[in-house]
N, C-alpha and C positions, 0 to 999 in steps of 0.2 A: 491069876494076878489081877489086881484092880486096875481099872482104866481111869483116866483123868476125870475127876468129878464123881467117880463111883467109890464104893466102899473099899477100905484098906485097913490093915492093922499096923503097917510100918512102911517106911520109904521104899523098901525093897520090892514092894508089891505094886509100885507105880511105874508107868512106862518111862524108860530112859533113865531110871534111877542109877543103874550101873555106869552109864556113860556120863551123866551130868547131874549129880545128886541135887544141885541147887535149883534145877528147873522142873523137877517132878518129885514132890514130897507129900507125905501123908499128914494131914491136919484134921483132927476131930473125925477120923474115920473116912476122910475123902481125899482123893489125889488132887493137889493144887500146884500152882507154879511156885508160890513163895509164902513164907510167914512174915518176913521183913526184908528190908533192902539188901542185907548181906546175902540173901538167897538168890538175888538177881545179878546178872552179869551182862557185859557187853553193851549193846545199844539200847537195852531196856533195863536200866539200873535201879528203878524205883518199884517198890511193891505197893500196889493199890488193890484192895479187895482180893488179896491172894493171887493177883495177876501181875506179871512183870511188865512195866510200861516205860515209855521214854521220859515222862515228866509229870510232876504235880503242878508246877508253876513255871512261869517264864524264866526264873532264875536257874532252872534245871536244863535249859536249852542253850545250844551254841549260838554264836553271833550270826551264823549263816542261816539259822532257822529259829528266830528268837521268840516265836509265839507258841505257847502250850495250849493246844486245842484238843479236847477230848483225850488228854494224856498222850498226845502225839505232838512232836515239835514240827513246826512248819514255818515257811517264810511269811513275813508280814504282807498283808494285802491292803489294809486300810490304815490310815493315820491313827485311828483309835486303837489299833493293835499295839501301839508302842507307848511306853511311859513318857517319851518325849513329845507325843502327839505328832510325830513326823516319821513316816515310812518312806524309805527310798524304794519305790515300787520296781525300779529297774533291777536292783540287786536283791530285793526281798528282805533287806536288813533295816533295822531301826536306826535312825539318825541319832547320834548322841547329843544330849542337851548342850554339851560343851562346844558343839559345832554350829549352834543355831543362835540367831538373834530373833527374839520374839516381839511381835506387835499385837496390840489389841485395840478395839474401838475406844477404850477408855485409857489407853496408855499415855504416859507422860514422857516428854523429852528428857526429863531429869532422871528417869529410871535407867537401870543398867541393861535393859532389853533381855533379861532372863525370863524364864517361864513364870517365875514368882513375881517379877516386876517388869512386865512388858512395857514397851514404849510405843510411840507413834510409828506408822509405816516409814515415814521419811527418816526419822532418827534410827530406826532399825536398819534401814538400807545404808545410812551413812556409816554405821559401825560394822557393816559386813567387810570381812577381809579374808586373807588366805586361810586363817585358822578358824574362821566362822563364815563359810561360804553359803550357808542356808539362812533363809528368812522365813519364819513361820508366822503367817497372819492367822491368829486365832479366830474362831468363829464369831460372827457378829456383823453389824452394819457399819461400814466406814464411810462417813459422809464427806464428799468432796476432797478426798486425799489425792495428792499428785506426787508420783515418784518418777524421777528421771534417772535412768541407768546409764552412766557415762564412765568409760575408762576402766571398767572392771566387770567381772562375772558374778551373777547371783542366781541361786536356785530358790525359787519362791514356792512354798506349799501354802495353799489358801483354801483348803477344803472347809466348807461352811462359812466362808467369808464373802461378803458382797461389798464392792466399792461402788458408791452411788453419788450422782450429782443430779439435781433436779432443775438447776438454772445456771446460767452463765457459761463461761468457757472452761472446760475441764477435760483433761486426758488422764485417765486413771494411772496408767504406767506408760512411760515413753522411753524408747531406746535412743540414746544420744550417741555421739562419736565414740566408736570402739567399745560400746556397751554390749553386754550379753546377758539375757535373762531367760531362764527356763521357768515357766509358770504352770502350776498344776492346781486344778480344782477351784479356780477363781470364778466368781460371778460378777459381772459388771452391768450396771443399769444407769443409763442416761435418760433423764426425764424429758418431757415435751418442751420445756423452756431452756434446755441446754443449747448453746450456740457455739459454732466454730470448734466443735469437739470431736474427738475420736475415743471410743472405748479403750483401745490400745493403739499405740502409734510406734512405728519403727521407721523413722526417716532421719537417719544420722546426717547432720550437716557437713561432716567430714569423716574420714576414716570409713569404718564399716560397722554394721550392727547385726546382732543375732537375736532372734526371738523364737522361742520354742513354747508352744501352747499344747497342753494336754488336759482334757476334761474341763475346758473353759467354756463358760456361757456368757455371751454378750447380748444385751437387749437394748436397742435404741428406740425410745418412744418419741421419735421425731423424724419426719420425712424431709426435712430441709436438706439442701445440697451440701451444706458445710458440716454436716454431722454424719459420721461413719462409725460402724461397729469396729472396724479394723482398717488401718491404712498402712500399707507397706511401700516404702519409697526406695529411691536409688541406694544401692550398696547395702541393702538389708537382705539377710537370709532368713526366711520364715520356714518353720516346720510346725504343722498343725495336725493334731490327732484327736479324735473323739471329742470334737468341740462343736458348739452350736452358736451361730451368729444370726441375729435378727436385726436388720439394718444394712446399709450399704457396706460392701467389702471392696476395697481399692488395692489393686496390685499394680504398681507403677514401674516405669522403665528402669532398666539396670538393677532389677531385683530378682531374687530366686525364691521360689515357693514350692514346697513339697507338702501336699495336703492328702490326708487319708482319714476316712470316716468323719468328714465334716458335714454339717447340715447348715445350709445357707437359705435365708429368707430375706428378700430385699435385693436391690440392684447389686450385681456382681460385675465389677469393672476390671478389665485388664488393659492397661494403657501404655502405649509407647508413641511419643509424638515428635521425636527428633531422629534425624538420619543416622546418628551414631548410637542410638539407644536400643539395646537388646533386652530380652526378658526371657526367663525360663520358669514355666509353671507345669507341675506334674500333679494330677489329681486322680485318686482312686477311691472307690467305695464311698462315694459322697452323694448327698442329696441336695438338689437345687429346687426351691419352691418359689415360683413367681419372681425369679431373679432377672428376667429379661436378659438372659445370658447371651451376650453378643460382644466378645472382646473387641475393643476399638484399637486395633493395632494400626496406628497411623504412620508407621515408619517402614522403610525398606531395608533397615539395618540388618547386618548378619547377627547371628546369635539369638534369633527370635524362635522360641519353641514353646508351644502349648500342647500338652498331651493329656487328654481326658480319657480315662478307661474305667469300665465297670461302675458307672455312676447313673443316677436316675434324675431326670429333669421333668418337672411338672409345672404346667401353667393352668391356673384356674380361670383365666380371662380369655379374651379372644386373640391374645398374642401368642407368638411362637414360644415353645418351651426352650429353644436354643437356636443359635445361628452362628455361622462363620462365613461371612460373605464380604471379602475384602480383596478385590481383584488385583490390587497393586502389589500384593505380597507373594512370595514364592510358595509353591504348592505344599512345601513341607513345613510351613509356619505353624500349622495347627493340625492335630490328628485327633479324631474321635473314634474310639473303638469299644465295642461291647457295651454301649450305653443305651438307656431307654429314654426316649423323648415322647412325652405324652401331653397333649393339649386338647382335651375333648371338646372344647368350645371354639376351637380355631380350625380353619381349613387345612392348615399345615402345622405340624409340630416342629419341623426342622427346616432350616434353609442353609444351603452350602453353595460354594462356588469353587473355582480353581485354586484358591488359597488354602483350601481345607482338604485333608485326606480323611474321608469317612468310610469306615468299614465295619460291617456286621453290627449295625445299630437297629434297635426296634424304634420305629417312628410312626406315631399314629395320632390323629389321621394324617395322611400325606396325599392330598388331593392333586396338587399340581407340581410341587417341588420335588427335585431329586433328593433322595436320602443317602446317596453314595453307593459304594459297592456292597453287594450281599445284604442289602437292606431287607428288614422284615417289616412289612407294612401291615401289621395286625394289632388289634387291641392287646396290650401287654397283660391284661387281666391282673391288675393290682388289687389288693384286698379292699382298700377304701381310700383312694387318693384324696377325696374331699376332706376327710378328717386327718389326713397325713400319714396313713398307713400304706407304705409303698412296698410291702412284702408281696411276693408272687403267690397267686392262687394256683391250685392244681390245674394243669392244662394250659398254663401260660406258654406262649411261643418262645419266651426267653429262657426256659428251662433247658439245660444241657445244650445250649446253642451258641455259646461264646467262641469266638475265634481264638485259637492258641497264639499267644504272644510271647515275646522273648522272656519277659519277667511277669507272668500273670500273678495277680494278688492271691495270697494263700488264705486270706480271711475275708469276710464280708463286713458290712457296716456294723452288724451285731457282734462281730468277733467269731462267727461261725466258720468252721474250716471249709475252704473250697478245695475241690468240688464235693458236693453232696451226692452227685450222680455220676454219669459217665464223663461229663465235661463241666467246666464252670458254667454258671448261668450268666446271662446278660443282665446288667443293672447292678445296683448297689447291694442287693440281697440275694443270697442263695435260698432256694426253696428247700424246706425241710419236710419230708413226707410225714 
């Protein structure tokens, strides 16, 4: 009997012919899977080069796996995978054009905000409603646009889009009373002449606000005190993932922030200044570079909680990499667990007091200050901190050294699964042998 791909005279000589004639047939003296589509069955209904496959084109694929890739249907991963130029990466499904309002740098307010006739970002937002909850900012440079999200929810996809202002007062996107915005892929740039600005702002004057950032980059080319990459004020709930901020980050009283895989360069402020003002901040898998990280919790109010876990702090100056030294606060106000603090040009990388619970952190150097319980005072052996590579080298004391916590992160900054060894590694990165 012939074998698949070998010689044969008829279908009966091909494996499986008696059980499933359509899957093993003789064509031109060789056993193959199919001649044409009718020979194929089930999950592989298309015949391509005598093999049964899932698809030839996206039209052959189901909604839940809309992309035809090498004749296999899969979920969308990139906006470019979709005809609408918009992928819902959470579900892996392409967003239908009929659910999207489109904006472009050359869009007009008089356009209908379709993909064929996009409008300005402000007009696109103004026409977002329950039937059109998505706003797709098409690639390009948007100069000095300002969008204020108030009283409704919008999901913004901005892959390839940059919102920029080089002078004056400008906030790219602001969350107003009862506004909610999910933003993915946006780049924001504020030039050196920008004044009284924030790249993104969530400070609702009443009600509440929600700001979700994914794969967002904000660069502030201005060191002035009134210019911030991100400002989160009272009654705002921030969720930030896989995003990079260069410039001051401000998290203010009565706000809630959950941060994972963030990269921060510039002053990082956590502020509460009133006796009734609390704050909640949770950070994992993040990198802090020259942030002068020292939350200024100036309140004794209840509800204050800052929990930093599996993150890496680096100072290239003579300053500390991080500190929590606020003796008026309860000891549970701030916890630091499984972090790396590295300040090679300073006498101490970390400073703590009774307001801070520090456990199982790598702190180096640590000449005079206490680094808390189970501290590892050894060089963390980062690949090249000077150029911003904070991965671990082989032999780092952070490898397999993390304390087991209630909800340890299951991925690192790169998205690598934790642990790679016997235990999670300390810091933002898992070592991959």
